[in-house]
OpenMM code with the backbone's topology and positions (N, CA, C; nanometers):
from openmm import Vec3, app, unit

residues = "MET ARG MET SER ALA HIS ASP VAL GLY ARG LEU ILE HIS ASP HIS ASP VAL ALA GLY SER VAL SER LEU ILE SER LEU LEU SER GLU ILE GLN VAL ARG TYR HIS TYR LEU PRO HIS ASN THR LEU VAL LEU LEU SER GLU MET LEU ASP ILE PRO LEU SER GLN ILE TYR SER VAL ALA THR PHE TYR ASN THR PHE SER LEU LYS PRO SER GLY VAL HIS LEU VAL ARG VAL CYS LEU GLY THR ALA CYS HIS VAL ARG GLY ALA PRO ARG VAL LEU ASP ARG LEU GLU ARG LYS LEU ALA ILE HIS ALA GLY GLU THR THR ARG ASP ARG ASN VAL THR LEU GLU THR VAL ASN CYS LEU GLY ALA CYS ALA LEU GLY PRO ILE THR VAL ILE ASP ASN VAL TYR ASN GLY GLN MET ASP ILE ALA LYS ALA ASP ARG LEU LEU LYS ASN LEU ALA ARG ASP ALA GLU ARG LYS".split()
positions = [
    Vec3(0.0831, -0.1179, 0.0000),
    Vec3(0.0000, 0.0000, 0.0000),
    Vec3(0.0878, 0.1246, 0.0000),
    Vec3(0.1048, 0.1777, -0.1162),
    Vec3(0.1852, 0.2990, -0.1282),
    Vec3(0.1034, 0.4050, -0.1986),
    Vec3(0.1177, 0.5226, -0.1509),
    Vec3(0.0551, 0.6360, -0.2160),
    Vec3(0.1653, 0.7047, -0.2949),
    Vec3(0.1458, 0.7197, -0.4238),
    Vec3(0.2485, 0.7810, -0.5081),
    Vec3(0.2508, 0.9323, -0.4886),
    Vec3(0.3589, 0.9932, -0.5340),
    Vec3(0.3704, 1.1395, -0.5277),
    Vec3(0.2550, 1.2035, -0.6057),
    Vec3(0.2185, 1.1426, -0.7175),
    Vec3(0.1059, 1.1925, -0.7970),
    Vec3(-0.0231, 1.1894, -0.7146),
    Vec3(-0.0474, 1.0763, -0.6441),
    Vec3(-0.1678, 1.0630, -0.5618),
    Vec3(-0.1705, 1.1664, -0.4492),
    Vec3(-0.0546, 1.1870, -0.3859),
    Vec3(-0.0467, 1.2854, -0.2779),
    Vec3(-0.0702, 1.4258, -0.3332),
    Vec3(-0.0121, 1.4542, -0.4485),
    Vec3(-0.0335, 1.5838, -0.5119),
    Vec3(-0.1796, 1.6080, -0.5443),
    Vec3(-0.2461, 1.5068, -0.5961),
    Vec3(-0.3894, 1.5183, -0.6281),
    Vec3(-0.4708, 1.5395, -0.5007),
    Vec3(-0.4353, 1.4668, -0.3960),
    Vec3(-0.5038, 1.4814, -0.2675),
    Vec3(-0.4901, 1.6247, -0.2150),
    Vec3(-0.3700, 1.6773, -0.2212),
    Vec3(-0.3464, 1.8150, -0.1769),
    Vec3(-0.4281, 1.9124, -0.2619),
    Vec3(-0.4250, 1.8925, -0.3933),
    Vec3(-0.5015, 1.9784, -0.4843),
    Vec3(-0.6502, 1.9730, -0.4520),
    Vec3(-0.7022, 1.8531, -0.4269),
    Vec3(-0.8450, 1.8370, -0.3974),
    Vec3(-0.8854, 1.9034, -0.2664),
    Vec3(-0.7897, 1.9200, -0.1759),
    Vec3(-0.8199, 1.9794, -0.0455),
    Vec3(-0.7796, 2.1264, -0.0370),
    Vec3(-0.7332, 2.1810, -0.1465),
    Vec3(-0.6910, 2.3216, -0.1480),
    Vec3(-0.8140, 2.4108, -0.1574),
    Vec3(-0.8357, 2.4881, -0.0517),
    Vec3(-0.9481, 2.5812, -0.0482),
    Vec3(-0.8892, 2.7206, -0.0330),
    Vec3(-0.9039, 2.7991, -0.1369),
    Vec3(-0.8550, 2.9376, -0.1366),
    Vec3(-0.7074, 2.9450, -0.0992),
    Vec3(-0.6289, 2.8525, -0.1545),
    Vec3(-0.4848, 2.8539, -0.1319),
    Vec3(-0.4414, 2.8012, 0.0031),
    Vec3(-0.5310, 2.7358, 0.0749),
    Vec3(-0.4985, 2.6827, 0.2066),
    Vec3(-0.5410, 2.5363, 0.2145),
    Vec3(-0.4546, 2.4556, 0.2755),
    Vec3(-0.4815, 2.3132, 0.2881),
    Vec3(-0.4806, 2.2770, 0.4363),
    Vec3(-0.5802, 2.2021, 0.4799),
    Vec3(-0.5870, 2.1568, 0.6183),
    Vec3(-0.5137, 2.0231, 0.6313),
    Vec3(-0.4088, 2.0237, 0.7105),
    Vec3(-0.3325, 1.9010, 0.7330),
    Vec3(-0.4213, 1.7931, 0.7934),
    Vec3(-0.5073, 1.8311, 0.8852),
    Vec3(-0.5947, 1.7324, 0.9498),
    Vec3(-0.6888, 1.6680, 0.8486),
    Vec3(-0.7424, 1.7460, 0.7564),
    Vec3(-0.8321, 1.6870, 0.6560),
    Vec3(-0.7561, 1.5934, 0.5633),
    Vec3(-0.6322, 1.6277, 0.5309),
    Vec3(-0.5498, 1.5384, 0.4483),
    Vec3(-0.5226, 1.4082, 0.5221),
    Vec3(-0.4818, 1.4203, 0.6475),
    Vec3(-0.4532, 1.3004, 0.7271),
    Vec3(-0.5782, 1.2156, 0.7442),
    Vec3(-0.6927, 1.2800, 0.7607),
    Vec3(-0.8188, 1.2065, 0.7756),
    Vec3(-0.8500, 1.1248, 0.6514),
    Vec3(-0.8320, 1.1849, 0.5357),
    Vec3(-0.8607, 1.1114, 0.4119),
    Vec3(-0.7645, 0.9946, 0.3930),
    Vec3(-0.6387, 1.0160, 0.4246),
    Vec3(-0.5403, 0.9073, 0.4145),
    Vec3(-0.5763, 0.7956, 0.5124),
    Vec3(-0.6157, 0.8328, 0.6338),
    Vec3(-0.6553, 0.7346, 0.7356),
    Vec3(-0.7739, 0.6514, 0.6866),
    Vec3(-0.8724, 0.7160, 0.6267),
    Vec3(-0.9896, 0.6441, 0.5755),
    Vec3(-0.9486, 0.5476, 0.4640),
    Vec3(-0.8615, 0.5934, 0.3775),
    Vec3(-0.8209, 0.5125, 0.2626),
    Vec3(-0.7405, 0.3894, 0.3024),
    Vec3(-0.6459, 0.4056, 0.3953),
    Vec3(-0.5538, 0.2975, 0.4297),
    Vec3(-0.5764, 0.2377, 0.5680),
    Vec3(-0.6621, 0.2976, 0.6467),
    Vec3(-0.6876, 0.2570, 0.7849),
    Vec3(-0.5672, 0.2806, 0.8756),
    Vec3(-0.4729, 0.3587, 0.8291),
    Vec3(-0.3601, 0.4079, 0.9078),
    Vec3(-0.2866, 0.5102, 0.8232),
    Vec3(-0.1826, 0.5730, 0.8804),
    Vec3(-0.1050, 0.6735, 0.8073),
    Vec3(0.0315, 0.6148, 0.7705),
    Vec3(0.0464, 0.5689, 0.6463),
    Vec3(0.1751, 0.5105, 0.6055),
    Vec3(0.2881, 0.6136, 0.6116),
    Vec3(0.4027, 0.5707, 0.6606),
    Vec3(0.5186, 0.6586, 0.6770),
    Vec3(0.5558, 0.7264, 0.5453),
    Vec3(0.5631, 0.6497, 0.4364),
    Vec3(0.6057, 0.7080, 0.3085),
    Vec3(0.5112, 0.8199, 0.2629),
    Vec3(0.3837, 0.8068, 0.2941),
    Vec3(0.2870, 0.9096, 0.2572),
    Vec3(0.3080, 1.0359, 0.3402),
    Vec3(0.3404, 1.0177, 0.4677),
    Vec3(0.3680, 1.1333, 0.5531),
    Vec3(0.4942, 1.2060, 0.5071),
    Vec3(0.5936, 1.1314, 0.4604),
    Vec3(0.7151, 1.1927, 0.4067),
    Vec3(0.6819, 1.2756, 0.2828),
    Vec3(0.5992, 1.2201, 0.1941),
    Vec3(0.5596, 1.2939, 0.0736),
    Vec3(0.4813, 1.4202, 0.1101),
    Vec3(0.3897, 1.4089, 0.2067),
    Vec3(0.3159, 1.5271, 0.2516),
    Vec3(0.4114, 1.6336, 0.3039),
    Vec3(0.5079, 1.5916, 0.3824),
    Vec3(0.6066, 1.6836, 0.4389),
    Vec3(0.6794, 1.7591, 0.3284),
    Vec3(0.7237, 1.6840, 0.2283),
    Vec3(0.7985, 1.7452, 0.1183),
    Vec3(0.7109, 1.8376, 0.0350),
    Vec3(0.5896, 1.7921, 0.0016),
    Vec3(0.5042, 1.8695, -0.0887),
    Vec3(0.4413, 1.9912, -0.0218),
    Vec3(0.4183, 1.9842, 0.1085),
    Vec3(0.3594, 2.0977, 0.1801),
    Vec3(0.4664, 2.1854, 0.2448),
    Vec3(0.5909, 2.1406, 0.2371),
    Vec3(0.7030, 2.2101, 0.3007),
    Vec3(0.6762, 2.2307, 0.4506),
    Vec3(0.6317, 2.1214, 0.5127),
    Vec3(0.6077, 2.1175, 0.6576),
    Vec3(0.7040, 2.0137, 0.7142),
    Vec3(0.7736, 2.0456, 0.8219),
    Vec3(0.8639, 1.9465, 0.8796),
    Vec3(0.7904, 1.8165, 0.9138),
    Vec3(0.8549, 1.7045, 0.8856),
    Vec3(0.7953, 1.5740, 0.9137),
    Vec3(0.7603, 1.5625, 1.0622),
    Vec3(0.8423, 1.6213, 1.1474),
    Vec3(0.8148, 1.6155, 1.2918),
    Vec3(0.6821, 1.6837, 1.3254),
    Vec3(0.6480, 1.7893, 1.2536),
    Vec3(0.5216, 1.8589, 1.2777),
    Vec3(0.4038, 1.7720, 1.2330),
    Vec3(0.4198, 1.7031, 1.1214),
    Vec3(0.3132, 1.6141, 1.0738),
    Vec3(0.2931, 1.5002, 1.1736),
    Vec3(0.4033, 1.4437, 1.2228),
    Vec3(0.3927, 1.3380, 1.3233),
    Vec3(0.3325, 1.3908, 1.4531),
    Vec3(0.3608, 1.5139, 1.4858),
    Vec3(0.3043, 1.5742, 1.6066),
    Vec3(0.1520, 1.5781, 1.5974),
    Vec3(0.1004, 1.6181, 1.4837),
    Vec3(-0.0446, 1.6217, 1.4633),
    Vec3(-0.1010, 1.4799, 1.4606),
    Vec3(-0.0333, 1.3905, 1.3888),
    Vec3(-0.0816, 1.2535, 1.3730),
    Vec3(-0.0858, 1.1776, 1.5054),
    Vec3(0.0053, 1.2089, 1.5959),
    Vec3(0.0072, 1.1380, 1.7237),
    Vec3(-0.0768, 1.2067, 1.8305),
    Vec3(-0.1110, 1.3317, 1.8079),
    Vec3(-0.1931, 1.4038, 1.9060),
    Vec3(-0.3366, 1.3522, 1.9062),
    Vec3(-0.3924, 1.3285, 1.7883),
    Vec3(-0.5313, 1.2860, 1.7765),
    Vec3(-0.5400, 1.1340, 1.7734),
    Vec3(-0.6223, 1.0779, 1.8633),
    Vec3(-0.6319, 0.9316, 1.8665),
    Vec3(-0.7120, 0.8743, 1.7500),
    Vec3(-0.7650, 0.9602, 1.6651),
    Vec3(-0.8326, 0.9151, 1.5432),
    Vec3(-0.7318, 0.8557, 1.4454),
    Vec3(-0.6092, 0.9038, 1.4531),
    Vec3(-0.5063, 0.8604, 1.3593),
    Vec3(-0.4249, 0.7456, 1.4173),
    Vec3(-0.3818, 0.6578, 1.3282),
    Vec3(-0.2977, 0.5454, 1.3675),
    Vec3(-0.1758, 0.5418, 1.2765),
    Vec3(-0.0612, 0.5168, 1.3353),
    Vec3(0.0626, 0.5070, 1.2576),
    Vec3(0.0960, 0.3639, 1.2204),
    Vec3(0.0161, 0.2704, 1.2698),
    Vec3(0.0387, 0.1311, 1.2313),
    Vec3(-0.0885, 0.0780, 1.1670),
    Vec3(-0.0722, -0.0166, 1.0762),
    Vec3(-0.1892, -0.0682, 1.0045),
    Vec3(-0.2966, -0.1178, 1.1004),
    Vec3(-0.4187, -0.0839, 1.0704),
    Vec3(-0.5299, -0.1318, 1.1506),
    Vec3(-0.6298, -0.2004, 1.0598),
    Vec3(-0.7235, -0.2691, 1.1216),
    Vec3(-0.8194, -0.3470, 1.0455),
    Vec3(-0.9290, -0.2636, 0.9828),
    Vec3(-0.9961, -0.3274, 0.8911),
    Vec3(-1.1122, -0.2662, 0.8271),
    Vec3(-1.2196, -0.2408, 0.9324),
    Vec3(-1.2296, -0.3334, 1.0286),
    Vec3(-1.3271, -0.3207, 1.1370),
    Vec3(-1.2537, -0.2962, 1.2681),
    Vec3(-1.3049, -0.2045, 1.3469),
    Vec3(-1.2487, -0.1740, 1.4768),
    Vec3(-1.3446, -0.2239, 1.5845),
    Vec3(-1.2940, -0.3148, 1.6681),
    Vec3(-1.3720, -0.3710, 1.7782),
    Vec3(-1.3133, -0.3179, 1.9080),
    Vec3(-1.3956, -0.2471, 1.9844),
    Vec3(-1.3521, -0.1936, 2.1137),
    Vec3(-1.4316, -0.2619, 2.2243),
    Vec3(-1.3611, -0.3014, 2.3284),
    Vec3(-1.4241, -0.3642, 2.4437),
    Vec3(-1.4024, -0.2731, 2.5634),
    Vec3(-1.5111, -0.2365, 2.6293),
    Vec3(-1.5017, -0.1521, 2.7472),
    Vec3(-1.4597, -0.2367, 2.8662),
    Vec3(-1.3575, -0.1897, 2.9379),
    Vec3(-1.3122, -0.2566, 3.0593),
    Vec3(-1.3303, -0.1670, 3.1819),
    Vec3(-1.4193, -0.0667, 3.1698),
    Vec3(-1.4505, 0.0176, 3.2846),
    Vec3(-1.5115, -0.0655, 3.3958),
    Vec3(-1.5218, -0.0071, 3.5113),
    Vec3(-1.5658, -0.0812, 3.6300),
    Vec3(-1.6980, -0.1540, 3.6096),
    Vec3(-1.8002, -0.0845, 3.5613),
    Vec3(-1.9312, -0.1476, 3.5442),
    Vec3(-1.9246, -0.2641, 3.4452),
    Vec3(-1.8550, -0.2449, 3.3361),
    Vec3(-1.8425, -0.3521, 3.2366),
    Vec3(-1.7555, -0.4659, 3.2901),
    Vec3(-1.6515, -0.4294, 3.3626),
    Vec3(-1.5601, -0.5294, 3.4177),
    Vec3(-1.6342, -0.6258, 3.5110),
    Vec3(-1.7116, -0.5705, 3.6030),
    Vec3(-1.7801, -0.6577, 3.6993),
    Vec3(-1.8916, -0.7391, 3.6338),
    Vec3(-1.9343, -0.6983, 3.5160),
    Vec3(-2.0406, -0.7721, 3.4455),
    Vec3(-1.9859, -0.8700, 3.3414),
    Vec3(-1.8543, -0.8884, 3.3380),
    Vec3(-1.7996, -0.9940, 3.2533),
    Vec3(-1.7198, -0.9518, 3.1322),
    Vec3(-1.6857, -0.8256, 3.1204),
    Vec3(-1.6089, -0.7793, 3.0041),
    Vec3(-1.4766, -0.8547, 2.9857),
    Vec3(-1.4036, -0.8889, 3.0933),
    Vec3(-1.2787, -0.9636, 3.0718),
    Vec3(-1.3012, -1.0981, 3.0026),
    Vec3(-1.4118, -1.1659, 3.0314),
    Vec3(-1.4420, -1.2933, 2.9641),
    Vec3(-1.4710, -1.2707, 2.8159),
    Vec3(-1.5436, -1.1629, 2.7865),
    Vec3(-1.5739, -1.1285, 2.6466),
    Vec3(-1.4445, -1.0967, 2.5730),
    Vec3(-1.3590, -1.0158, 2.6334),
    Vec3(-1.2307, -0.9824, 2.5713),
    Vec3(-1.1483, -1.1074, 2.5473),
    Vec3(-1.1418, -1.1950, 2.6461),
    Vec3(-1.0653, -1.3192, 2.6310),
    Vec3(-1.1182, -1.4015, 2.5137),
    Vec3(-1.2493, -1.4097, 2.5015),
    Vec3(-1.3107, -1.4852, 2.3917),
    Vec3(-1.2740, -1.4241, 2.2558),
    Vec3(-1.2835, -1.2923, 2.2467),
    Vec3(-1.2497, -1.2245, 2.1217),
    Vec3(-1.1025, -1.2452, 2.0871),
    Vec3(-1.0159, -1.2333, 2.1857),
    Vec3(-0.8726, -1.2547, 2.1612),
    Vec3(-0.8460, -1.3963, 2.1107),
    Vec3(-0.9093, -1.4953, 2.1735),
    Vec3(-0.8869, -1.6343, 2.1307),
    Vec3(-0.9429, -1.6594, 1.9908),
    Vec3(-1.0634, -1.6126, 1.9641),
    Vec3(-1.1259, -1.6348, 1.8331),
    Vec3(-1.0525, -1.5624, 1.7206),
    Vec3(-1.0035, -1.4423, 1.7492),
    Vec3(-0.9331, -1.3638, 1.6471),
    Vec3(-0.7841, -1.3974, 1.6401),
    Vec3(-0.7347, -1.4688, 1.7397),
    Vec3(-0.5930, -1.5069, 1.7495),
    Vec3(-0.5018, -1.3835, 1.7570),
    Vec3(-0.5490, -1.2829, 1.8297),
    Vec3(-0.4704, -1.1618, 1.8547),
    Vec3(-0.4958, -1.1170, 1.9982),
    Vec3(-0.4146, -1.0248, 2.0452),
    Vec3(-0.4359, -0.9618, 2.1756),
    Vec3(-0.4898, -0.8211, 2.1524),
    Vec3(-0.5475, -0.7643, 2.2568),
    Vec3(-0.5945, -0.6258, 2.2493),
    Vec3(-0.4787, -0.5366, 2.2056),
    Vec3(-0.5068, -0.4451, 2.1143),
    Vec3(-0.4041, -0.3574, 2.0593),
    Vec3(-0.3432, -0.4106, 1.9310),
    Vec3(-0.3898, -0.5254, 1.8852),
    Vec3(-0.3349, -0.5864, 1.7635),
    Vec3(-0.4407, -0.5956, 1.6538),
    Vec3(-0.3931, -0.6281, 1.5351),
    Vec3(-0.4780, -0.6425, 1.4168),
    Vec3(-0.4583, -0.7815, 1.3599),
    Vec3(-0.5668, -0.8409, 1.3110),
    Vec3(-0.5562, -0.9739, 1.2509),
    Vec3(-0.4662, -0.9690, 1.1273),
    Vec3(-0.4067, -1.0821, 1.0948),
    Vec3(-0.3136, -1.0883, 0.9804),
    Vec3(-0.3773, -1.0410, 0.8503),
    Vec3(-0.5056, -1.0710, 0.8337),
    Vec3(-0.5747, -1.0303, 0.7101),
    Vec3(-0.6194, -0.8840, 0.7138),
    Vec3(-0.5864, -0.8152, 0.8217),
    Vec3(-0.6229, -0.6747, 0.8429),
    Vec3(-0.7727, -0.6507, 0.8381),
    Vec3(-0.8485, -0.7525, 0.8773),
    Vec3(-0.9931, -0.7358, 0.8810),
    Vec3(-1.0382, -0.6732, 1.0125),
    Vec3(-0.9721, -0.7092, 1.1254),
    Vec3(-1.0181, -0.6638, 1.2563),
    Vec3(-0.9023, -0.6121, 1.3410),
    Vec3(-0.9230, -0.4975, 1.4030),
    Vec3(-0.8338, -0.4475, 1.5074),
    Vec3(-0.9127, -0.4527, 1.6371),
    Vec3(-0.8505, -0.5060, 1.7416),
    Vec3(-0.9145, -0.5206, 1.8716),
    Vec3(-0.8505, -0.4239, 1.9702),
    Vec3(-0.9324, -0.3435, 2.0360),
    Vec3(-0.8829, -0.2469, 2.1344),
    Vec3(-0.9661, -0.2558, 2.2613),
    Vec3(-0.9065, -0.2109, 2.3708),
    Vec3(-0.9817, -0.1944, 2.4945),
    Vec3(-0.9893, -0.0460, 2.5267),
    Vec3(-1.0964, -0.0082, 2.5943),
    Vec3(-1.1135, 0.1297, 2.6383),
    Vec3(-1.1545, 0.1274, 2.7853),
    Vec3(-1.1345, 0.2404, 2.8532),
    Vec3(-1.1672, 0.2471, 2.9955),
    Vec3(-1.3139, 0.2752, 3.0223),
    Vec3(-1.3805, 0.3436, 2.9333),
    Vec3(-1.5232, 0.3689, 2.9511),
    Vec3(-1.5819, 0.4173, 2.8195),
    Vec3(-1.7012, 0.3696, 2.7902),
    Vec3(-1.7718, 0.4131, 2.6701),
    Vec3(-1.8959, 0.4951, 2.7046),
    Vec3(-1.9187, 0.5184, 2.8338),
    Vec3(-2.0295, 0.6025, 2.8755),
    Vec3(-2.1664, 0.5383, 2.8649),
    Vec3(-2.1709, 0.4066, 2.8590),
    Vec3(-2.2992, 0.3363, 2.8526),
    Vec3(-2.2999, 0.2259, 2.9584),
    Vec3(-2.2650, 0.2638, 3.0791),
    Vec3(-2.2433, 0.1681, 3.1875),
    Vec3(-2.3654, 0.0804, 3.2160),
    Vec3(-2.4840, 0.1350, 3.2020),
    Vec3(-2.6054, 0.0583, 3.2308),
    Vec3(-2.6240, -0.0586, 3.1346),
    Vec3(-2.5589, -0.0520, 3.0188),
    Vec3(-2.5736, -0.1578, 2.9182),
    Vec3(-2.4567, -0.2561, 2.9189),
    Vec3(-2.3666, -0.2426, 3.0140),
    Vec3(-2.2448, -0.3229, 3.0177),
    Vec3(-2.2702, -0.4712, 3.0357),
    Vec3(-2.1734, -0.5490, 2.9911),
    Vec3(-2.0530, -0.5079, 2.9191),
    Vec3(-2.0852, -0.4625, 2.7767),
    Vec3(-2.0071, -0.3672, 2.7325),
    Vec3(-2.0284, -0.3036, 2.6017),
    Vec3(-1.9116, -0.3343, 2.5091),
    Vec3(-1.9452, -0.3620, 2.3845),
    Vec3(-1.8451, -0.3603, 2.2770),
    Vec3(-1.8966, -0.2621, 2.1726),
    Vec3(-1.8040, -0.2007, 2.1039),
    Vec3(-1.8391, -0.1117, 1.9936),
    Vec3(-1.7668, -0.1633, 1.8707),
    Vec3(-1.8436, -0.1923, 1.7686),
    Vec3(-1.7860, -0.2407, 1.6435),
    Vec3(-1.8214, -0.1401, 1.5355),
    Vec3(-1.7171, -0.0773, 1.4811),
    Vec3(-1.7367, 0.0239, 1.3772),
    Vec3(-1.8400, 0.1281, 1.4205),
    Vec3(-1.8258, 0.1764, 1.5431),
    Vec3(-1.9105, 0.2808, 1.6014),
    Vec3(-2.0538, 0.2374, 1.6304),
    Vec3(-2.0813, 0.1073, 1.6295),
    Vec3(-2.2129, 0.0553, 1.6659),
    Vec3(-2.2008, -0.0086, 1.8042),
    Vec3(-2.2783, 0.0429, 1.9004),
    Vec3(-2.2740, -0.0079, 2.0376),
    Vec3(-2.3517, -0.1387, 2.0474),
    Vec3(-2.2925, -0.2346, 2.1172),
    Vec3(-2.3546, -0.3643, 2.1409),
    Vec3(-2.3533, -0.3875, 2.2912),
    Vec3(-2.4708, -0.3777, 2.3539),
    Vec3(-2.4789, -0.3861, 2.4988),
    Vec3(-2.5061, -0.5259, 2.5496),
    Vec3(-2.4890, -0.5396, 2.6817),
    Vec3(-2.5115, -0.6659, 2.7513),
    Vec3(-2.4416, -0.7808, 2.6789),
    Vec3(-2.3164, -0.7564, 2.6439),
    Vec3(-2.2365, -0.8512, 2.5665),
    Vec3(-2.2037, -0.9741, 2.6501),
    Vec3(-2.2116, -1.0875, 2.5862),
    Vec3(-2.1686, -1.2129, 2.6478),
    Vec3(-2.0961, -1.2940, 2.5418),
    Vec3(-2.0514, -1.4118, 2.5769),
    Vec3(-1.9721, -1.4943, 2.4853),
    Vec3(-2.0516, -1.5285, 2.3581),
    Vec3(-2.1772, -1.5668, 2.3737),
    Vec3(-2.2586, -1.6046, 2.2574),
    Vec3(-2.2772, -1.4861, 2.1629),
    Vec3(-2.3033, -1.3666, 2.2173),
    Vec3(-2.3189, -1.2484, 2.1333),
    Vec3(-2.1866, -1.2132, 2.0652),
    Vec3(-2.0776, -1.2280, 2.1370),
    Vec3(-1.9456, -1.2004, 2.0789),
    Vec3(-1.9195, -1.2940, 1.9618),
    Vec3(-1.9542, -1.4214, 1.9778),
    Vec3(-1.9362, -1.5178, 1.8683),
    Vec3(-2.0192, -1.4790, 1.7469),
    Vec3(-2.1430, -1.4345, 1.7684),
    Vec3(-2.2285, -1.3932, 1.6564),
    Vec3(-2.1715, -1.2708, 1.5862),
    Vec3(-2.1206, -1.1756, 1.6651),
    Vec3(-2.0614, -1.0558, 1.6048),
    Vec3(-1.9412, -1.0915, 1.5187),
    Vec3(-1.8581, -1.1844, 1.5665),
    Vec3(-1.7415, -1.2270, 1.4877),
    Vec3(-1.7841, -1.2995, 1.3609),
    Vec3(-1.8892, -1.3785, 1.3685),
    Vec3(-1.9402, -1.4457, 1.2475),
    Vec3(-1.9867, -1.3435, 1.1451),
    Vec3(-2.0532, -1.2378, 1.1919),
    Vec3(-2.0986, -1.1318, 1.1013),
    Vec3(-1.9803, -1.0607, 1.0366),
    Vec3(-1.8754, -1.0358, 1.1134),
    Vec3(-1.7556, -0.9720, 1.0569),
    Vec3(-1.6901, -1.0625, 0.9534),
    Vec3(-1.6837, -1.1914, 0.9823),
    Vec3(-1.6240, -1.2861, 0.8879),
    Vec3(-1.7074, -1.2940, 0.7607),
    Vec3(-1.8382, -1.2952, 0.7750),
    Vec3(-1.9282, -1.2982, 0.6591),
    Vec3(-1.9090, -1.1723, 0.5745),
    Vec3(-1.8946, -1.0586, 0.6403),
    Vec3(-1.8715, -0.9325, 0.5709),
    Vec3(-1.7401, -0.9364, 0.4938),
    Vec3(-1.6363, -0.9932, 0.5528),
    Vec3(-1.5057, -1.0021, 0.4869),
    Vec3(-1.5126, -1.0933, 0.3643),
    Vec3(-1.5910, -1.1991, 0.3723),
    Vec3(-1.6031, -1.2908, 0.2581),
    Vec3(-1.6727, -1.2249, 0.1402),
    Vec3(-1.7661, -1.1345, 0.1673),
    Vec3(-1.8377, -1.0652, 0.0599),
    Vec3(-1.7508, -0.9677, -0.0170),
    Vec3(-1.6431, -0.9226, 0.0440),
    Vec3(-1.5579, -0.8222, -0.0202),
    Vec3(-1.4498, -0.8849, -0.1022),
] * unit.nanometer
topology = app.Topology()
chain = topology.addChain("A")
for resn in residues:
    res = topology.addResidue(resn, chain)
    for name in ("N", "CA", "C"):
        topology.addAtom(name, app.Element.getBySymbol(name[0]), res)
């Protein structure tokens, strides 16, 4: 997955509004396209925008929306806050890790799923909670987790 200088130039041109380009909007589009910010693309942005690479990395690492390492097409977050924890979130996380053959913070080899943990999702009454691609799934248990993974696998097969 490489973005050519031509592609980066076109991206910059497409985001040029009255002679001004928003670095965040450029990074957002790259993130959507690749599900992370490839180093070579950030180098090209640095050169073409005449912005120090350190400044681009500063922006990219400040916002948790951006990732510097490849992530999956689907993002699965498991809440481990107190309410979710006491209602079984660690068992759900363990099941997801075993079924996906990854640990929290990792991405499956096929780059279909990235698994993350969070401290709170603000829906404590529905705990344990998982969020898959910004869709909240409450009162999660092992059986529901298995169904969600089957749906993700089915989705990957269709693509």
